[in-house]
Structure formats: C-alpha cells, structure tokens
C-alpha positions in Angstrom: 117.7 -77.0 173.5 114.7 -76.6 171.2 111.9 -74.4 172.5 108.6 -75.5 170.8 106.1 -73.0 172.2 104.9 -71.2 175.3 103.3 -73.8 177.5 101.8 -71.6 180.1 101.5 -68.1 181.5 101.1 -67.8 185.2 100.1 -64.7 187.1 99.6 -64.1 190.8 97.1 -61.4 191.5 94.7 -60.2 194.3 92.0 -59.9 191.5 91.6 -63.6 190.9 88.0 -63.4 189.6 88.5 -60.3 187.5 91.7 -61.5 185.9 90.1 -64.9 185.2 87.2 -63.0 183.6 89.6 -61.1 181.4 91.3 -64.3 180.1 88.1 -66.3 179.8 85.4 -63.8 178.8 87.3 -61.0 177.1 90.1 -63.0 175.4 87.8 -66.0 174.9 90.1 -68.6 176.4 88.3 -71.9 177.3 87.8 -72.5 181.0 90.0 -75.5 182.0 89.5 -75.8 185.8 89.7 -74.0 189.1 89.9 -74.3 192.9 89.9 -71.8 195.7 93.3 -70.2 194.9 93.9 -70.8 191.1 92.0 -70.9 187.9 93.0 -72.3 184.5 92.1 -71.3 181.0 93.4 -73.0 177.9 95.6 -71.4 175.3 94.8 -72.3 171.6 98.2 -73.8 170.9 97.9 -77.2 172.7 95.4 -78.9 175.0 97.9 -78.7 177.9 98.9 -75.0 177.3 97.3 -72.8 179.9 97.0 -69.5 181.5 97.1 -70.0 185.3 95.8 -67.3 187.6 96.8 -67.5 191.2 95.6 -65.6 194.3 98.2 -64.2 196.7 97.3 -67.0 199.1 98.2 -69.7 196.6 101.3 -71.5 198.0 102.4 -74.5 195.9 106.0 -74.1 194.9 105.6 -77.0 192.4 103.4 -74.8 190.3 104.9 -71.3 190.8 107.5 -70.1 193.2 106.0 -68.2 196.1 108.1 -65.0 195.3 106.9 -64.9 191.7 103.9 -63.0 190.5 104.3 -63.5 186.7 105.8 -66.5 184.9 106.1 -67.8 181.4 106.9 -71.5 180.7 108.6 -72.7 177.5 108.0 -76.2 176.2 111.0 -78.2 175.2 111.6 -81.8 173.9 113.7 -83.0 176.8 113.5 -81.3 180.2 116.5 -83.1 181.6 118.7 -82.1 178.7 117.4 -78.5 179.0 118.2 -78.4 182.7 121.7 -79.6 182.1 122.2 -76.9 179.5 121.0 -74.2 181.9 123.2 -75.5 184.7 126.2 -75.6 182.3 125.4 -71.9 181.5 125.8 -71.1 185.2 122.1 -70.5 185.8 120.2 -71.4 189.0 117.6 -74.2 188.4 115.2 -75.9 190.7 114.9 -79.7 190.8 112.7 -81.2 188.1 109.0 -81.6 189.2 107.4 -84.7 187.9 103.6 -84.4 187.3 101.1 -86.7 188.9 100.4 -90.0 187.0 97.1 -88.8 185.6 99.0 -86.2 183.5 101.5 -88.7 182.1 101.1 -90.7 178.9 103.1 -93.9 178.2 103.1 -93.3 174.5 104.1 -89.7 174.6 106.2 -89.3 177.7 106.3 -87.6 181.0 104.9 -84.2 182.0 107.7 -82.5 183.9 109.2 -79.0 184.5 111.7 -77.0 186.4 112.2 -73.3 187.2 115.2 -71.3 186.1 116.3 -67.8 187.2 117.5 -65.6 184.3 120.4 -63.2 184.9 118.0 -60.5 185.9 116.5 -62.7 188.7 113.2 -63.4 187.0 111.9 -67.0 187.1 110.9 -69.0 184.0 109.6 -72.5 183.7 111.0 -75.0 181.2 108.6 -77.9 180.7 108.2 -81.2 178.8 104.7 -81.9 177.8 103.3 -85.1 176.4 102.1 -84.4 172.9 
C-alpha cells in the first residue's frame, strides 16, 4: 500500500461553530460547505482534502462511525488493494463506501473509502480520491 497524504481530518464536538471558526478563521482554511450537523474546510494539499467538523447529533456512518470523535483519513492509490492488505494483517475493516456519482470522475477514478480499526481500537479511514 502506498499512502500519498492525509485526505481528511474529522472531529466530533459539541462546539461545532467554535471549532469551525478555529479551522476557518484562525488557521485560515477555506470554507468548503456545511449543513446542520457538519462543516467542511479545505486543507491546502488537494481540493478534496478536508477538515470535517461534526456535531454530536451527526449520525452518518458512511462519513464517520458513530462511536468515533476524531479520525484521520489516509489517501491511497487503490482502496480495494489497501483493504485486502488490512484484512490480511488481521485488522477489522468496514465495507468500502462508494461516493455519490457527483464526486466521481471517469478519467481519474472513483472516490471511495473504508474504516479500519488499529490494534488500539482507534478508527482510521483509508480513501481513494480522484486526482
């Protein structure tokens, strides 16, 4: 497996607005979207690399497991190969989540990810991002 970069950082917090302010206004990350329970700011490494801030009420296991309050995602070349390697190593992995069609690009590939539990029980995401 070849990790290319950190693709996103996710944090669940009761201070949604204040934490978003920190990333956007203090760190200077570009606003990239929001709804009632999540905000997105863009990391400088790639247009799809984000900091995602979730409220405690956010419940969408496709984006972040409900029992997780902090997550890092690593971008790899091939998410299916990476998942197979993780399973071969004896790690617990979720199924691969396939992104909605609007995030896919025929010339660059599919946007997809899965979650893996490290030996200490922490969850990480492994994602494939169209370049």
